[in-house]
C-alpha positions as CSV (number, residue, x, y, z in Angstrom):
1,X,-44.2,-62.7,51.5
2,X,-47.6,-61.8,50.0
3,X,-49.2,-58.4,49.9
4,X,-51.1,-57.5,53.1
5,X,-54.3,-55.5,52.5
6,X,-55.0,-55.9,56.2
7,X,-52.1,-53.7,57.2
8,X,-54.5,-51.1,58.5
9,X,-55.7,-53.6,61.1
10,X,-52.3,-53.6,62.8
11,X,-53.3,-51.0,65.4
12,X,-56.5,-52.7,66.2
13,X,-54.8,-56.0,66.5
14,X,-52.2,-54.5,68.8
15,X,-54.8,-53.0,71.1
16,X,-56.9,-56.2,71.2
17,X,-53.8,-58.6,71.2
18,X,-55.3,-60.3,68.1
19,X,-53.3,-62.3,65.6
20,X,-51.4,-60.3,63.0
21,X,-48.8,-61.6,60.4
22,X,-45.2,-61.5,61.6
23,X,-44.1,-60.1,58.2
24,X,-45.6,-59.2,54.8
25,X,-45.3,-57.2,51.6
26,X,-46.6,-53.7,51.1
27,X,-46.3,-51.3,48.2
28,X,-42.6,-50.4,47.9
29,X,-41.3,-52.7,50.6
30,X,-42.2,-55.0,53.5
31,X,-43.2,-54.9,57.2
32,X,-42.0,-56.9,60.2
33,X,-43.6,-57.2,63.6
34,X,-41.0,-56.6,66.2
35,X,-43.2,-57.2,69.2
36,X,-46.4,-56.2,70.8
37,X,-47.4,-52.8,69.2
38,X,-44.1,-52.6,67.3
39,X,-44.0,-52.6,63.4
40,X,-41.1,-51.9,61.2
41,X,-41.7,-50.7,57.6
42,X,-38.7,-51.3,55.4
43,X,-38.5,-49.9,51.8
44,X,-37.1,-51.8,48.8
45,X,-35.4,-48.6,47.7
46,X,-35.3,-45.5,50.0
47,X,-36.5,-42.3,48.4
48,X,-34.4,-39.3,47.7
49,X,-35.4,-37.5,50.9
50,X,-35.7,-40.7,53.1
51,X,-35.2,-40.4,56.8
52,X,-35.2,-43.1,59.5
53,X,-38.5,-42.1,61.1
54,X,-40.1,-43.2,64.3
55,X,-43.9,-42.5,64.6
56,X,-45.3,-43.3,68.0
57,X,-48.9,-43.1,69.2
58,X,-50.7,-44.1,72.4
59,X,-47.9,-43.4,74.9
60,X,-50.9,-42.2,76.8
61,X,-53.5,-44.8,76.1
62,X,-56.6,-42.7,75.7
63,X,-55.3,-40.3,73.1
64,X,-57.0,-41.7,70.1
65,X,-56.9,-39.2,67.3
66,X,-53.3,-39.9,66.3
67,X,-54.1,-43.6,66.2
68,X,-56.9,-43.0,63.8
69,X,-54.7,-40.7,61.7
70,X,-52.0,-43.4,61.6
71,X,-54.6,-46.1,60.8
72,X,-55.8,-44.1,57.8
73,X,-52.2,-43.7,56.5
74,X,-51.7,-47.5,56.8
75,X,-54.9,-48.1,54.9
76,X,-53.6,-45.8,52.1
77,X,-50.3,-47.6,52.1
78,X,-52.0,-51.0,51.9
79,X,-54.2,-49.8,49.0
80,X,-51.2,-48.6,47.0
81,X,-52.2,-44.9,47.3
82,X,-48.9,-44.5,49.0
83,X,-45.6,-46.3,48.2
84,X,-43.1,-46.8,51.0
85,X,-39.9,-45.0,50.4
86,X,-38.3,-44.7,53.9
87,X,-37.7,-47.0,56.9
88,X,-40.3,-46.2,59.5
89,X,-40.8,-47.7,63.0
90,X,-44.4,-47.6,64.1
91,X,-45.0,-47.9,67.9
92,X,-48.2,-48.2,69.9
93,X,-46.8,-46.9,73.2
94,X,-49.1,-48.4,75.9
95,X,-51.4,-51.0,74.4
96,X,-52.8,-52.2,77.7
97,X,-53.8,-48.6,78.6
98,X,-55.4,-48.1,75.2
99,X,-57.3,-51.4,75.6
100,X,-58.6,-50.1,78.9
101,X,-59.3,-46.6,77.6
102,X,-57.2,-45.0,80.3
103,X,-54.2,-42.6,80.2
104,X,-52.0,-45.1,82.0
105,X,-52.4,-48.3,84.1
106,X,-49.9,-47.9,86.9
107,X,-47.8,-44.8,86.2
108,X,-47.2,-42.2,83.5
109,X,-45.2,-43.9,80.8
110,X,-44.1,-40.6,79.3
111,X,-41.8,-39.8,82.2
112,X,-39.8,-43.1,82.1
113,X,-37.6,-42.9,79.0
114,X,-34.1,-42.8,80.5
115,X,-31.5,-45.5,80.1
116,X,-30.7,-45.8,83.8
117,X,-34.4,-46.5,84.6
118,X,-34.6,-48.9,87.6
119,X,-38.3,-48.8,88.3
120,X,-40.4,-52.0,88.1
121,X,-43.9,-52.6,86.8
122,X,-45.8,-52.7,83.5
123,X,-45.1,-49.2,82.3
124,X,-41.4,-49.3,83.2
125,X,-41.0,-52.6,81.4
126,X,-42.8,-51.2,78.4
127,X,-40.5,-48.1,78.4
128,X,-37.5,-50.5,78.3
129,X,-39.0,-52.4,75.3
130,X,-39.7,-49.1,73.5
131,X,-36.2,-47.7,74.1
132,X,-34.6,-51.0,72.9
133,X,-36.7,-50.9,69.7
134,X,-35.7,-47.3,69.0
135,X,-32.0,-48.1,69.7
136,X,-32.1,-51.0,67.3
137,X,-34.0,-49.1,64.6
138,X,-31.6,-46.2,64.5
139,X,-28.6,-48.5,64.5
140,X,-30.0,-50.4,61.5
141,X,-30.3,-47.2,59.6
142,X,-27.3,-45.3,60.9
143,X,-26.6,-43.6,57.6
144,X,-30.0,-41.8,57.4
145,X,-31.1,-38.6,59.2
146,X,-33.1,-39.5,62.3
147,X,-36.6,-38.3,63.1
148,X,-39.1,-39.1,65.8
149,X,-42.7,-37.7,66.0
150,X,-44.4,-38.8,69.2
151,X,-48.1,-38.1,68.5
152,X,-50.4,-37.1,71.4
153,X,-53.6,-35.2,72.2
154,X,-54.1,-33.0,75.3
155,X,-56.5,-33.6,78.1
156,X,-57.9,-30.1,77.9
157,X,-58.8,-27.3,75.4
158,X,-56.0,-25.0,74.2
159,X,-55.6,-21.5,72.7
160,X,-53.5,-23.4,70.2
161,X,-55.2,-26.8,69.7
162,X,-52.2,-28.2,67.7
163,X,-48.8,-27.5,69.1
164,X,-45.5,-29.2,69.6
165,X,-43.1,-29.6,72.5
166,X,-39.5,-29.4,71.5
167,X,-37.4,-31.4,74.0
168,X,-34.4,-29.9,75.7
169,X,-30.9,-31.2,75.0
170,X,-27.5,-29.6,74.8
171,X,-26.5,-31.8,71.8
172,X,-29.0,-31.4,69.0
173,X,-30.4,-28.1,67.5
174,X,-33.7,-28.1,65.7
175,X,-33.2,-27.7,61.9
176,X,-34.8,-24.9,60.1
177,X,-36.6,-27.4,57.8
178,X,-38.4,-28.9,60.8
179,X,-40.0,-25.5,61.6
180,X,-41.1,-25.1,58.0
181,X,-42.5,-28.6,57.8
182,X,-44.5,-28.2,61.1
183,X,-45.8,-24.8,60.1
184,X,-47.1,-26.3,56.8
185,X,-48.6,-29.3,58.7
186,X,-51.0,-27.0,60.7
187,X,-49.0,-26.7,63.9
188,X,-50.0,-23.4,65.6
189,X,-47.5,-23.1,68.4
190,X,-44.1,-24.4,69.6
191,X,-43.1,-24.9,73.2
192,X,-39.4,-25.2,74.0
193,X,-38.5,-27.3,77.1
194,X,-36.0,-25.8,79.5
195,X,-34.5,-28.9,80.9
196,X,-34.3,-32.7,80.5
197,X,-37.8,-34.2,80.8
198,X,-37.4,-37.9,80.0
199,X,-40.3,-38.1,77.6
200,X,-40.2,-40.4,74.6
201,X,-39.3,-37.7,72.1
202,X,-36.6,-36.4,74.5
203,X,-35.2,-39.9,74.5
204,X,-34.6,-40.0,70.7
205,X,-33.3,-36.4,70.7
206,X,-31.0,-36.8,73.7
207,X,-29.6,-40.2,73.1
208,X,-29.7,-40.5,69.3
209,X,-29.5,-36.9,68.0
210,X,-32.8,-37.2,66.2
211,X,-35.0,-34.3,65.2
212,X,-37.8,-35.2,67.7
213,X,-41.0,-33.6,69.0
214,X,-44.0,-34.3,71.1
215,X,-46.9,-33.3,68.9
216,X,-50.2,-32.4,70.6
217,X,-53.0,-32.8,68.0
218,X,-56.1,-31.5,69.6
219,X,-58.0,-32.9,72.6
220,X,-58.2,-36.5,73.9
221,X,-61.5,-38.1,72.9
222,X,-62.7,-41.7,72.7
223,X,-62.4,-43.6,69.4
224,X,-65.0,-42.5,66.9
225,X,-65.4,-39.0,68.3
226,X,-62.4,-37.4,66.7
227,X,-62.7,-34.8,63.9
228,X,-59.6,-35.6,61.8
229,X,-60.3,-32.8,59.3
230,X,-58.0,-30.3,61.2
231,X,-55.2,-33.0,61.0
232,X,-55.3,-33.3,57.2
233,X,-52.1,-31.2,56.8
234,X,-50.4,-33.3,59.4
235,X,-51.4,-36.4,57.4
236,X,-49.8,-34.8,54.3
237,X,-46.5,-34.5,56.3
238,X,-46.6,-38.0,57.6
239,X,-47.5,-39.4,54.1
240,X,-44.4,-37.6,52.7
241,X,-42.2,-39.1,55.3
242,X,-43.5,-42.6,54.6
243,X,-42.8,-42.1,50.9
244,X,-39.3,-40.7,51.5
245,X,-40.0,-37.4,49.8
246,X,-39.7,-33.8,50.9
247,X,-42.9,-32.6,52.7
248,X,-44.6,-29.2,52.1
249,X,-43.0,-26.2,53.8
250,X,-44.3,-22.8,55.2
251,X,-43.0,-19.9,57.1
252,X,-42.3,-20.6,60.8
253,X,-43.6,-17.2,61.6
254,X,-47.1,-18.5,61.3
255,X,-46.5,-20.4,64.6
256,X,-46.4,-18.8,68.0
257,X,-43.2,-19.7,70.0
258,X,-43.0,-20.2,73.8
259,X,-40.3,-21.3,76.3
260,X,-40.8,-22.9,79.7
261,X,-39.9,-20.6,82.5
262,X,-40.8,-22.9,85.5
263,X,-42.2,-26.3,86.2
264,X,-45.0,-26.3,88.9
265,X,-44.5,-29.5,90.9
266,X,-47.0,-31.3,93.2
267,X,-45.0,-31.8,96.4
268,X,-47.7,-33.1,98.8
269,X,-51.2,-34.6,99.0
270,X,-52.5,-31.2,100.0
271,X,-52.2,-29.6,96.6
272,X,-54.5,-27.5,94.5
273,X,-54.4,-25.4,91.4
274,X,-55.9,-21.9,92.0
275,X,-57.7,-21.7,88.7
276,X,-60.6,-23.8,87.2
277,X,-60.0,-27.3,85.9
278,X,-61.1,-26.4,82.4
279,X,-58.6,-23.6,82.0
280,X,-57.2,-24.0,78.4
281,X,-53.6,-24.5,77.7
282,X,-51.6,-21.3,77.0
283,X,-54.0,-19.2,79.2
284,X,-51.9,-16.2,80.4
285,X,-52.0,-14.9,84.0
286,X,-50.8,-11.4,85.1
287,X,-48.1,-10.7,87.6
288,X,-49.1,-11.6,91.2
289,X,-51.7,-14.1,90.3
290,X,-52.0,-17.1,92.7
291,X,-51.5,-20.3,90.6
292,X,-51.2,-23.1,93.2
293,X,-51.1,-23.9,96.9
294,X,-49.2,-26.9,98.2
295,X,-49.0,-28.2,101.8
296,X,-45.2,-28.5,101.5
297,X,-44.1,-26.0,98.9
298,X,-46.6,-23.2,99.9
299,X,-48.0,-20.7,97.4
300,X,-46.9,-20.3,93.8
301,X,-47.6,-16.9,92.2
302,X,-46.8,-15.3,88.9
303,X,-43.7,-13.0,89.2
304,X,-43.0,-9.7,87.6
305,X,-43.8,-10.8,84.0
306,X,-47.0,-12.6,82.8
307,X,-46.9,-16.3,82.5
308,X,-49.1,-18.8,80.6
309,X,-50.0,-22.3,81.8
310,X,-49.6,-25.5,79.8
311,X,-50.6,-29.0,80.8
312,X,-52.1,-28.1,84.2
313,X,-53.2,-31.2,86.0
314,X,-53.7,-31.2,89.8
315,X,-54.3,-35.0,89.9
316,X,-50.7,-36.0,89.0
317,X,-48.7,-38.2,91.3
318,X,-46.9,-36.6,94.2
319,X,-43.5,-35.4,93.0
320,X,-44.7,-35.0,89.4
321,X,-45.2,-31.9,87.3
322,X,-48.6,-30.3,87.7
323,X,-48.1,-27.6,85.1
324,X,-45.6,-25.8,82.9
325,X,-45.4,-22.0,83.2
326,X,-44.3,-20.5,79.9
327,X,-43.6,-17.1,78.3
328,X,-43.6,-16.1,74.6
329,X,-40.4,-15.7,72.6
330,X,-39.6,-14.6,69.0
331,X,-39.6,-17.2,66.2
332,X,-36.2,-18.6,65.3
333,X,-34.2,-16.6,62.8
334,X,-32.8,-18.0,59.6
Protein backbone atom coordinates (compact mmCIF):
# COMPACT_ATOMS: atom_id res chain seq x y z
CA UNK A 1 0.00 0.00 0.00
CA UNK A 2 1.38 3.40 -0.97
CA UNK A 3 0.99 6.64 1.02
CA UNK A 4 -2.29 8.47 0.43
CA UNK A 5 -1.89 12.26 0.37
CA UNK A 6 -5.54 12.43 -0.67
CA UNK A 7 -6.73 11.09 2.68
CA UNK A 8 -8.37 14.44 3.42
CA UNK A 9 -10.67 13.90 0.44
CA UNK A 10 -12.37 10.93 2.15
CA UNK A 11 -15.25 13.02 3.50
CA UNK A 12 -15.88 14.75 0.18
CA UNK A 13 -15.71 11.43 -1.65
CA UNK A 14 -18.18 9.93 0.83
CA UNK A 15 -20.62 12.80 0.38
CA UNK A 16 -20.41 12.75 -3.41
CA UNK A 17 -20.13 8.94 -3.69
CA UNK A 18 -16.87 9.43 -5.59
CA UNK A 19 -14.12 6.87 -5.94
CA UNK A 20 -11.75 6.49 -3.00
CA UNK A 21 -9.05 3.83 -2.41
CA UNK A 22 -10.19 0.80 -0.46
CA UNK A 23 -6.98 0.89 1.57
CA UNK A 24 -3.74 2.83 1.83
CA UNK A 25 -0.79 3.85 3.96
CA UNK A 26 -0.68 6.89 6.20
CA UNK A 27 1.97 8.15 8.63
CA UNK A 28 2.10 5.63 11.47
CA UNK A 29 -0.32 3.12 10.01
CA UNK A 30 -2.87 2.41 7.32
CA UNK A 31 -6.54 2.98 6.51
CA UNK A 32 -9.30 0.71 5.24
CA UNK A 33 -12.66 1.70 3.81
CA UNK A 34 -15.33 -0.42 5.46
CA UNK A 35 -18.28 0.88 3.47
CA UNK A 36 -19.92 4.11 2.42
CA UNK A 37 -18.74 6.82 4.83
CA UNK A 38 -16.85 4.36 7.04
CA UNK A 39 -13.06 4.56 7.40
CA UNK A 40 -10.89 2.59 9.84
CA UNK A 41 -7.47 3.98 10.79
CA UNK A 42 -5.15 1.29 12.15
CA UNK A 43 -1.77 2.17 13.71
CA UNK A 44 1.42 0.20 13.22
CA UNK A 45 2.16 0.62 16.95
CA UNK A 46 -0.45 2.00 19.36
CA UNK A 47 0.78 4.90 21.46
CA UNK A 48 1.09 4.77 25.26
CA UNK A 49 -2.34 6.36 25.82
CA UNK A 50 -4.12 4.76 22.86
CA UNK A 51 -7.85 4.25 22.99
CA UNK A 52 -10.18 2.59 20.53
CA UNK A 53 -11.92 5.75 19.38
CA UNK A 54 -15.02 6.31 17.26
CA UNK A 55 -15.38 9.79 15.74
CA UNK A 56 -18.71 10.34 13.99
CA UNK A 57 -19.95 13.38 12.10
CA UNK A 58 -22.98 14.13 9.94
CA UNK A 59 -25.52 12.00 11.79
CA UNK A 60 -27.59 15.07 11.01
CA UNK A 61 -26.61 15.81 7.46
CA UNK A 62 -26.50 19.62 7.54
CA UNK A 63 -24.19 19.97 10.56
CA UNK A 64 -21.01 20.80 8.69
CA UNK A 65 -18.51 22.34 11.14
CA UNK A 66 -17.47 18.96 12.61
CA UNK A 67 -16.94 17.63 9.09
CA UNK A 68 -14.62 20.55 8.28
CA UNK A 69 -12.79 20.02 11.58
CA UNK A 70 -12.31 16.32 10.82
CA UNK A 71 -11.20 17.02 7.24
CA UNK A 72 -8.53 19.40 8.58
CA UNK A 73 -7.24 16.69 10.94
CA UNK A 74 -7.10 14.16 8.10
CA UNK A 75 -5.15 16.66 5.99
CA UNK A 76 -2.62 17.04 8.81
CA UNK A 77 -2.38 13.26 9.15
CA UNK A 78 -1.84 12.81 5.42
CA UNK A 79 0.86 15.51 5.46
CA UNK A 80 2.75 13.86 8.30
CA UNK A 81 2.02 16.65 10.79
CA UNK A 82 0.27 13.98 12.87
CA UNK A 83 1.36 10.34 13.22
CA UNK A 84 -1.32 7.76 13.84
CA UNK A 85 -0.96 6.12 17.25
CA UNK A 86 -4.42 4.71 17.98
CA UNK A 87 -7.14 2.77 16.17
CA UNK A 88 -9.88 5.19 15.12
CA UNK A 89 -13.17 4.53 13.32
CA UNK A 90 -14.34 7.54 11.30
CA UNK A 91 -18.03 7.61 10.37
CA UNK A 92 -20.04 9.98 8.19
CA UNK A 93 -23.45 9.26 9.65
CA UNK A 94 -25.93 10.20 6.93
CA UNK A 95 -24.12 10.79 3.63
CA UNK A 96 -27.30 11.17 1.59
CA UNK A 97 -28.66 13.87 3.92
CA UNK A 98 -25.31 15.67 3.77
CA UNK A 99 -25.35 15.45 -0.03
CA UNK A 100 -28.82 17.03 -0.04
CA UNK A 101 -27.88 19.62 2.60
CA UNK A 102 -30.72 18.55 4.92
CA UNK A 103 -30.94 17.34 8.51
CA UNK A 104 -32.40 13.98 7.48
CA UNK A 105 -34.12 12.46 4.45
CA UNK A 106 -36.95 10.39 5.93
CA UNK A 107 -36.61 10.39 9.70
CA UNK A 108 -34.19 11.52 12.41
CA UNK A 109 -31.29 9.07 12.33
CA UNK A 110 -30.18 10.01 15.85
CA UNK A 111 -33.17 8.30 17.47
CA UNK A 112 -32.65 4.87 15.86
CA UNK A 113 -29.60 3.38 17.56
CA UNK A 114 -31.07 0.38 19.36
CA UNK A 115 -30.38 -3.26 18.61
CA UNK A 116 -34.04 -4.26 18.45
CA UNK A 117 -34.76 -1.66 15.75
CA UNK A 118 -37.40 -3.02 13.37
CA UNK A 119 -38.20 0.10 11.33
CA UNK A 120 -37.61 0.11 7.59
CA UNK A 121 -36.26 2.82 5.30
CA UNK A 122 -33.02 4.58 4.40
CA UNK A 123 -32.21 5.97 7.85
CA UNK A 124 -33.08 2.76 9.74
CA UNK A 125 -30.92 0.78 7.32
CA UNK A 126 -28.09 3.27 7.86
CA UNK A 127 -28.46 2.98 11.64
CA UNK A 128 -28.03 -0.79 11.36
CA UNK A 129 -24.88 -0.33 9.22
CA UNK A 130 -23.39 2.11 11.72
CA UNK A 131 -24.19 -0.07 14.73
CA UNK A 132 -22.60 -3.08 13.02
CA UNK A 133 -19.47 -1.05 12.23
CA UNK A 134 -19.14 0.08 15.86
CA UNK A 135 -19.71 -3.46 17.13
CA UNK A 136 -17.00 -4.88 14.88
CA UNK A 137 -14.54 -2.07 15.68
CA UNK A 138 -14.79 -2.42 19.43
CA UNK A 139 -14.54 -6.22 19.11
CA UNK A 140 -11.33 -5.90 17.07
CA UNK A 141 -9.81 -3.70 19.77
CA UNK A 142 -11.30 -5.26 22.88
CA UNK A 143 -8.16 -4.75 24.98
CA UNK A 144 -8.19 -0.94 24.65
CA UNK A 145 -10.38 1.59 26.49
CA UNK A 146 -13.38 2.58 24.37
CA UNK A 147 -14.32 6.11 23.38
CA UNK A 148 -16.97 7.64 21.10
CA UNK A 149 -17.34 11.34 20.30
CA UNK A 150 -20.39 12.02 18.12
CA UNK A 151 -19.82 15.53 16.75
CA UNK A 152 -22.79 17.79 16.01
CA UNK A 153 -23.86 21.41 15.75
CA UNK A 154 -27.16 22.78 17.05
CA UNK A 155 -29.93 24.31 14.94
CA UNK A 156 -30.09 27.45 17.12
CA UNK A 157 -27.93 29.79 19.17
CA UNK A 158 -27.01 28.87 22.72
CA UNK A 159 -25.95 30.51 25.96
CA UNK A 160 -23.20 27.89 25.80
CA UNK A 161 -22.31 27.44 22.11
CA UNK A 162 -20.12 24.40 22.80
CA UNK A 163 -21.65 21.78 25.09
CA UNK A 164 -21.86 18.03 25.46
CA UNK A 165 -24.74 15.69 26.19
CA UNK A 166 -23.74 12.81 28.45
CA UNK A 167 -25.98 9.80 27.66
CA UNK A 168 -27.81 7.97 30.41
CA UNK A 169 -26.92 4.40 31.29
CA UNK A 170 -26.87 2.43 34.52
CA UNK A 171 -23.68 0.64 33.48
CA UNK A 172 -20.93 3.16 32.76
CA UNK A 173 -19.89 6.19 34.80
CA UNK A 174 -18.06 9.09 33.19
CA UNK A 175 -14.39 9.07 34.15
CA UNK A 176 -12.86 12.14 35.78
CA UNK A 177 -10.33 12.41 32.94
CA UNK A 178 -13.13 12.94 30.41
CA UNK A 179 -14.38 16.01 32.27
CA UNK A 180 -10.83 17.37 32.36
CA UNK A 181 -10.26 16.72 28.66
CA UNK A 182 -13.55 18.31 27.63
CA UNK A 183 -12.93 21.36 29.80
CA UNK A 184 -9.53 21.88 28.15
CA UNK A 185 -11.13 21.39 24.71
CA UNK A 186 -13.31 24.48 25.11
CA UNK A 187 -16.54 22.77 26.14
CA UNK A 188 -18.62 25.25 28.13
CA UNK A 189 -21.47 23.12 29.51
CA UNK A 190 -22.47 19.52 30.19
CA UNK A 191 -26.00 18.15 30.02
CA UNK A 192 -26.70 14.82 31.74
CA UNK A 193 -29.49 12.78 30.17
CA UNK A 194 -32.03 11.31 32.59
CA UNK A 195 -33.12 8.22 30.65
CA UNK A 196 -32.25 6.09 27.62
CA UNK A 197 -32.38 8.19 24.46
CA UNK A 198 -31.17 5.81 21.66
CA UNK A 199 -28.78 8.34 20.16
CA UNK A 200 -25.52 7.22 18.54
CA UNK A 201 -23.36 8.14 21.53
CA UNK A 202 -25.85 6.40 23.83
CA UNK A 203 -25.44 3.24 21.74
CA UNK A 204 -21.69 3.06 22.36
CA UNK A 205 -22.05 3.86 26.04
CA UNK A 206 -25.01 1.56 26.73
CA UNK A 207 -23.99 -1.50 24.71
CA UNK A 208 -20.18 -1.23 24.79
CA UNK A 209 -19.37 0.61 28.02
CA UNK A 210 -17.56 3.34 26.09
CA UNK A 211 -16.90 6.82 27.33
CA UNK A 212 -19.30 8.48 24.90
CA UNK A 213 -20.77 11.93 24.35
CA UNK A 214 -22.79 13.93 21.88
CA UNK A 215 -20.75 17.10 21.31
CA UNK A 216 -22.55 20.25 20.13
CA UNK A 217 -19.92 22.48 18.55
CA UNK A 218 -21.71 25.70 17.66
CA UNK A 219 -24.55 26.31 15.23
CA UNK A 220 -25.44 24.42 12.04
CA UNK A 221 -24.28 26.38 8.98
CA UNK A 222 -23.58 25.49 5.33
CA UNK A 223 -20.13 24.38 4.18
CA UNK A 224 -17.74 27.31 3.95
CA UNK A 225 -19.62 29.45 6.48
CA UNK A 226 -18.17 27.94 9.67
CA UNK A 227 -15.73 29.77 11.94
CA UNK A 228 -13.47 26.96 13.11
CA UNK A 229 -11.34 29.18 15.36
CA UNK A 230 -13.45 28.48 18.50
CA UNK A 231 -13.02 24.76 17.79
CA UNK A 232 -9.21 24.87 17.83
CA UNK A 233 -9.01 23.42 21.38
CA UNK A 234 -11.32 20.60 20.30
CA UNK A 235 -8.97 19.98 17.38
CA UNK A 236 -6.11 19.64 19.87
CA UNK A 237 -8.06 16.98 21.78
CA UNK A 238 -8.93 15.02 18.63
CA UNK A 239 -5.34 15.22 17.36
CA UNK A 240 -4.09 13.75 20.64
CA UNK A 241 -6.57 10.88 20.34
CA UNK A 242 -5.42 10.16 16.78
CA UNK A 243 -1.80 10.07 17.95
CA UNK A 244 -2.52 7.88 20.97
CA UNK A 245 -1.22 10.39 23.51
CA UNK A 246 -2.74 12.05 26.57
CA UNK A 247 -4.75 15.20 25.69
CA UNK A 248 -4.50 18.50 27.62
CA UNK A 249 -6.57 18.75 30.81
CA UNK A 250 -8.30 21.55 32.73
CA UNK A 251 -10.53 21.91 35.78
CA UNK A 252 -14.09 20.65 35.16
CA UNK A 253 -15.38 23.57 37.23
CA UNK A 254 -14.89 25.85 34.25
CA UNK A 255 -17.92 24.09 32.68
CA UNK A 256 -21.57 24.56 33.73
CA UNK A 257 -23.41 21.32 34.53
CA UNK A 258 -27.10 20.58 33.95
CA UNK A 259 -29.42 17.59 34.22
CA UNK A 260 -32.60 16.86 32.30
CA UNK A 261 -35.71 17.20 34.46
CA UNK A 262 -38.37 16.50 31.81
CA UNK A 263 -38.74 15.81 28.10
CA UNK A 264 -41.37 17.91 26.33
CA UNK A 265 -43.05 15.68 23.74
CA UNK A 266 -45.13 16.57 20.71
CA UNK A 267 -48.24 14.41 21.02
CA UNK A 268 -50.43 15.80 18.22
CA UNK A 269 -50.47 17.90 15.06
CA UNK A 270 -51.94 20.77 17.12
CA UNK A 271 -48.72 21.61 18.92
CA UNK A 272 -46.88 24.86 19.54
CA UNK A 273 -44.06 26.14 21.69
CA UNK A 274 -45.07 29.22 23.67
CA UNK A 275 -41.78 31.08 23.17
CA UNK A 276 -40.06 32.46 20.04
CA UNK A 277 -38.43 30.09 17.57
CA UNK A 278 -35.06 31.81 18.00
CA UNK A 279 -34.89 31.26 21.77
CA UNK A 280 -31.30 30.14 22.52
CA UNK A 281 -30.50 26.83 24.15
CA UNK A 282 -30.21 27.02 27.97
CA UNK A 283 -32.62 29.97 28.22
CA UNK A 284 -34.19 29.80 31.70
CA UNK A 285 -37.89 30.33 32.45
CA UNK A 286 -39.36 31.19 35.87
CA UNK A 287 -41.99 29.12 37.70
CA UNK A 288 -45.43 29.19 36.12
CA UNK A 289 -44.25 30.07 32.60
CA UNK A 290 -46.28 28.50 29.79
CA UNK A 291 -43.87 26.49 27.64
CA UNK A 292 -46.08 24.61 25.18
CA UNK A 293 -49.64 23.76 24.17
CA UNK A 294 -50.61 20.44 22.62
CA UNK A 295 -53.99 19.33 21.29
CA UNK A 296 -53.69 16.04 23.14
CA UNK A 297 -51.39 16.70 26.12
CA UNK A 298 -52.66 20.21 26.92
CA UNK A 299 -50.46 22.87 28.50
CA UNK A 300 -46.93 22.44 29.81
CA UNK A 301 -45.81 24.98 32.40
CA UNK A 302 -42.72 25.39 34.53
CA UNK A 303 -43.28 24.02 38.03
CA UNK A 304 -42.03 25.40 41.32
CA UNK A 305 -38.37 25.67 40.29
CA UNK A 306 -36.98 27.46 37.22
CA UNK A 307 -36.17 25.35 34.17
CA UNK A 308 -34.04 26.00 31.09
CA UNK A 309 -34.88 24.77 27.60
CA UNK A 310 -32.49 22.87 25.33
CA UNK A 311 -33.07 21.64 21.76
CA UNK A 312 -36.52 23.23 21.34
CA UNK A 313 -38.02 22.29 17.97
CA UNK A 314 -41.76 22.49 17.39
CA UNK A 315 -41.39 20.88 13.96
CA UNK A 316 -40.42 17.40 15.14
CA UNK A 317 -42.43 14.34 14.16
CA UNK A 318 -45.51 13.52 16.27
CA UNK A 319 -44.40 11.37 19.18
CA UNK A 320 -40.90 12.87 19.16
CA UNK A 321 -39.18 15.12 21.68
CA UNK A 322 -39.81 18.83 21.13
CA UNK A 323 -37.49 20.11 23.89
CA UNK A 324 -35.47 19.12 26.93
CA UNK A 325 -36.25 20.94 30.19
CA UNK A 326 -33.16 21.09 32.39
CA UNK A 327 -31.92 22.42 35.71
CA UNK A 328 -28.37 23.26 36.89
CA UNK A 329 -26.40 21.01 39.20
CA UNK A 330 -22.96 21.14 40.81
CA UNK A 331 -19.85 19.92 38.98
CA UNK A 332 -18.77 16.34 39.75
CA UNK A 333 -16.56 15.93 42.78
CA UNK A 334 -13.22 14.19 42.68
